[in-house]
KEDREN-42773 format. One line per field, with one value per residue (C-alpha): residue in one letter; y, x, z; residue number from 1. Coordinates in steps of 0.2 Angstrom, whole numbers, plus 5000, padded with zeros to 4 digits. Layout:
<atoms>
res	[A ...] .
Y	[Y ...] .
X	[X ...] .
Z	[Z ...] .
n	[NUM ...] .
</atoms>
This chain:
<atoms>
res	[M D S S L Y K K S T T S R G L A Y N Y Y F S K P A A G K P T V L F L H G F P S T S Y D W R Y Q V A F F Q S R N Y G I I V P D L L G Y G G T D K P S N P A L Y A M T L I A K D V I D V L D A E S I S D R V I A I G H D W G S M V A S R L A N L Y T D R F I A F A F F A I S Y I A P N P L L P Y D T L K E H V K K A F G R E V F G Y W E F F S D D D A V A L C E K N F D S F F S L L F A K D S S L W V P N M S E T G A T R A W I E G N K H T D I A S Y L S E E E I K N H K H A L L S N G L A G P L T W Y K V L T S T V D L E D S K T I P Q E K Y V V S K P T F F G A C K Q D L V A M A P V G Q T T M E Q F C S S A V I K E Y D A A H W V I L E A K D Q V N S D L A A W V E Q V S K] .
Y	[5001 5016 5026 5042 5039 5039 5054 5060 5067 5072 5067 5075 5067 5073 5056 5057 5042 5038 5029 5026 5035 5035 5047 5036 5039 5048 5036 5023 5022 5023 5004 5005 4992 4990 4975 4964 4960 4959 4968 4987 4994 4982 4969 4974 4975 4960 4971 4990 4985 4975 4988 5005 4996 4994 5015 5013 5024 5019 5022 5011 5015 5010 5008 5014 5008 5002 5008 5027 5029 5037 5020 5031 5016 5018 5004 5016 5025 5008 5007 5003 5017 5030 5022 5020 5040 5039 5029 5042 5057 5051 5049 5068 5071 5067 5075 5056 5058 5042 5029 5019 5001 4998 4982 4972 4955 4949 4966 4974 4967 4971 4992 4987 4981 4997 5007 4998 5001 5018 5026 5016 5030 5035 5017 5007 4992 4982 4966 4954 4940 4926 4936 4941 4955 4955 4962 4972 4964 4973 4959 4944 4950 4941 4929 4924 4924 4911 4898 4900 4897 4882 4873 4877 4871 4859 4868 4884 4895 4911 4908 4917 4935 4935 4931 4947 4956 4953 4967 4958 4949 4965 4961 4944 4945 4959 4947 4932 4941 4927 4913 4925 4929 4909 4906 4918 4915 4896 4885 4871 4880 4867 4872 4888 4874 4868 4883 4899 4892 4887 4898 4897 4891 4905 4911 4891 4893 4911 4909 4891 4902 4888 4890 4883 4886 4901 4897 4897 4912 4926 4928 4933 4951 4950 4943 4955 4968 4962 4961 4978 4987 4978 4979 4997 5003 4991 4979 4989 4998 4981 4972 4984 4980 4964 4973 4980 4963 4956 4971 4980 4991 4984 4979 4997 5005 4991 4998 5016 5008 5005 4989 4993 4996 4978 4974 4980 4981 4987 4972 4962 4951 4936 4927 4912 4902 4885 4880 4893 4885 4899 4910 4896 4900 4890 4905 4919 4910 4910 4929 4934 4928 4930 4951 4953 4954 4954 4945 4934 4920 4914 4900 4899 4882 4892 4898 4913 4926 4921 4939 4932 4914 4917 4933 4930 4921 4933 4947 4940 4937 4954 4963 4955 4959 4976 4980 4974 4982 5001 5000] .
X	[4999 5007 5012 5009 4991 4990 4981 4977 4960 4954 4936 4922 4929 4945 4954 4969 4965 4976 4970 4973 4965 4961 4949 4936 4933 4918 4901 4911 4907 4919 4925 4929 4937 4938 4951 4952 4963 4979 4978 4980 4974 4988 4977 4967 4983 4977 4959 4965 4977 4961 4949 4960 4967 4948 4946 4934 4937 4946 4946 4956 4956 4969 4956 4954 4972 4980 4992 4996 4976 4977 4980 4967 4967 4949 4940 4923 4929 4930 4911 4906 4892 4907 4919 4906 4904 4923 4925 4908 4918 4934 4922 4916 4933 4935 4919 4910 4894 4886 4888 4900 4901 4908 4917 4924 4934 4933 4933 4929 4912 4907 4911 4901 4889 4884 4886 4872 4863 4864 4871 4861 4860 4878 4878 4874 4878 4888 4898 4906 4920 4923 4911 4896 4883 4880 4866 4865 4865 4857 4851 4867 4882 4896 4897 4879 4882 4898 4887 4873 4887 4894 4876 4874 4891 4895 4912 4918 4922 4928 4938 4954 4942 4947 4966 4965 4953 4968 4979 4994 4990 5000 5015 5013 5009 5023 5036 5031 5026 5029 5020 5006 5007 5010 4994 4984 4991 4990 4995 4985 4968 4962 4972 4961 4948 4960 4972 4958 4941 4944 4945 4964 4972 4975 4985 4995 5000 5008 5016 5022 5031 5023 5026 5017 5021 5012 5002 5009 4998 5009 5025 5042 5041 5023 5027 5039 5028 5013 5026 5035 5016 5010 5025 5031 5012 5012 4997 4989 4976 4973 4971 4956 4943 4940 4937 4925 4915 4920 4915 4900 4904 4896 4880 4875 4881 4870 4857 4856 4852 4833 4827 4818 4837 4845 4837 4848 4839 4852 4862 4872 4886 4893 4909 4907 4922 4921 4937 4936 4932 4929 4918 4909 4902 4885 4882 4885 4875 4859 4862 4862 4845 4837 4843 4849 4833 4845 4861 4870 4883 4896 4906 4925 4935 4948 4949 4948 4961 4951 4955 4971 4970 4959 4961 4957 4943 4937 4942 4932 4916 4916 4920 4903 4894 4899 4896 4879 4874 4882 4872] .
Z	[5000 4994 5010 5003 5001 5019 5029 5045 5053 5070 5073 5082 5099 5099 5093 5078 5064 5054 5037 5016 5004 4987 4976 4964 4949 4940 4943 4955 4973 4988 4996 5016 5025 5041 5049 5064 5079 5078 5061 5055 5037 5029 5032 5017 5005 4994 4992 4991 4974 4968 4968 4967 4950 4946 4951 4964 4980 4993 5012 5025 5042 5056 5068 5086 5097 5081 5069 5068 5073 5095 5108 5124 5136 5145 5138 5137 5122 5113 5112 5097 5092 5096 5084 5070 5073 5072 5054 5050 5054 5042 5028 5032 5032 5012 5009 5005 5011 4999 4988 5001 5004 5021 5020 5037 5043 5061 5073 5058 5055 5071 5067 5051 5060 5070 5054 5047 5062 5064 5048 5035 5024 5023 5013 4998 5006 5019 5018 5032 5030 5046 5057 5052 5055 5075 5080 5096 5116 5126 5137 5137 5150 5147 5160 5154 5136 5140 5147 5132 5120 5131 5131 5112 5105 5120 5122 5126 5110 5116 5132 5121 5125 5146 5144 5132 5144 5158 5166 5163 5145 5138 5142 5141 5124 5119 5129 5121 5104 5090 5103 5101 5083 5077 5088 5078 5062 5065 5050 5058 5059 5074 5086 5089 5099 5112 5114 5111 5113 5133 5145 5152 5135 5129 5144 5144 5126 5128 5145 5139 5126 5112 5096 5079 5060 5054 5041 5022 5014 5025 5016 5027 5022 5027 5045 5047 5041 5054 5067 5064 5063 5080 5092 5087 5094 5106 5110 5123 5109 5101 5118 5126 5112 5122 5139 5128 5128 5145 5153 5153 5139 5125 5135 5138 5123 5115 5125 5117 5098 5095 5092 5075 5069 5070 5054 5039 5025 5014 5003 5012 5009 5023 5016 5030 5033 5034 5042 5055 5072 5082 5070 5065 5048 5053 5069 5054 5042 5054 5059 5043 5038 5054 5053 5033 5024 5006 5009 4999 5008 5001 5009 5007 5011 5023 5040 5051 5039 5023 5014 5015 5013 4997 4993 4973 4974 4989 4977 4962 4972 4981 4964 4957 4971 4972 4956 4956 4971 4965 4948] .
n	[1 2 3 4 5 6 7 8 9 10 11 12 13 14 15 16 17 18 19 20 21 22 23 24 25 26 27 28 29 30 31 32 33 34 35 36 37 38 39 40 41 42 43 44 45 46 47 48 49 50 51 52 53 54 55 56 57 58 59 60 61 62 63 64 65 66 67 68 69 70 71 72 73 74 75 76 77 78 79 80 81 82 83 84 85 86 87 88 89 90 91 92 93 94 95 96 97 98 99 100 101 102 103 104 105 106 107 108 109 110 111 112 113 114 115 116 117 118 119 120 121 122 123 124 125 126 127 128 129 130 131 132 133 134 135 136 137 138 139 140 141 142 143 144 145 146 147 148 149 150 151 152 153 154 155 156 157 158 159 160 161 162 163 164 165 166 167 168 169 170 171 172 173 174 175 176 177 178 179 180 181 182 183 184 185 186 187 188 189 190 191 192 193 194 195 196 197 198 199 200 201 202 203 204 205 206 207 208 209 210 211 212 213 214 215 216 217 218 219 220 221 222 223 224 225 226 227 228 229 230 231 232 233 234 235 236 237 238 239 240 241 242 243 244 245 246 247 248 249 250 251 252 253 254 255 256 257 258 259 260 261 262 263 264 265 266 267 268 269 270 271 272 273 274 275 276 277 278 279 280 281 282 283 284 285 286 287 288 289 290 291 292 293 294 295 296 297 298 299 300 301 302 303 304 305 306 307 308 309 310 311 312 313 314 315 316 317 318 319 320 321 322 323 324 325 326 327] .
</atoms>
């Protein structure tokens, strides 16, 4: 990604955002890419190159806590409705008022969901990868949600949330960063069940400084770039996102969203990952069918990092869908 195309803007709540921006050609919409954890705007490099070469507008922020964007320590500042408003402020800074398609991966799907809830008139359509659209949750505290999930699947699924929320997680993950990184980008995606899903398992992996082979879709140069982007800015900001879920921040934030805004009527796309054993495809598909009235669902024989692992197919599918919804 061309470093000269990165810009800075200060949002209405006084936070500086770093973002990549390329103007659209006449008649073309702008594609907004929203990354997840542990990532930066660099995650979308293959999609940026693909869509920019086809004259679409491109805007890719480093989300709050990441890259060149501010990194506050207070979890309350990471509430999803606030981050959604930050993204709108970035669009406003570039005078992009309509004809935007929001595309999220992982946590970026959560941000795209809140944009769909609160600012749907600003967008043509919404796409989600690995993690589907997520409706607001004003009722279930984390402990209750955890038990519901365990009963539904016969095992824990989100045990790593607790470790990532612990006060010592930042120091441990930075100290044993290669262990942390190899688990998140493991070649063997089945390692996520015993080493991320169960409470305490991710702590044990990183405290034990365990390692595994990194997936082949990342080159040595890309691994180096990822590590530099994360370590040079620290993991305190990225890990704060998990405190939003394990505290009451997201619960209270969800209560501010009217229930009539939960259903998304604009066109949506879900890239379901059949080999993702945490963000499981059938769950996302059910959610899309329940809340998104005009959903296109594509399955990929890939794990969580589908935008990297299956980049060519993702780009092809997205291009066809984007062209259709932007006519």
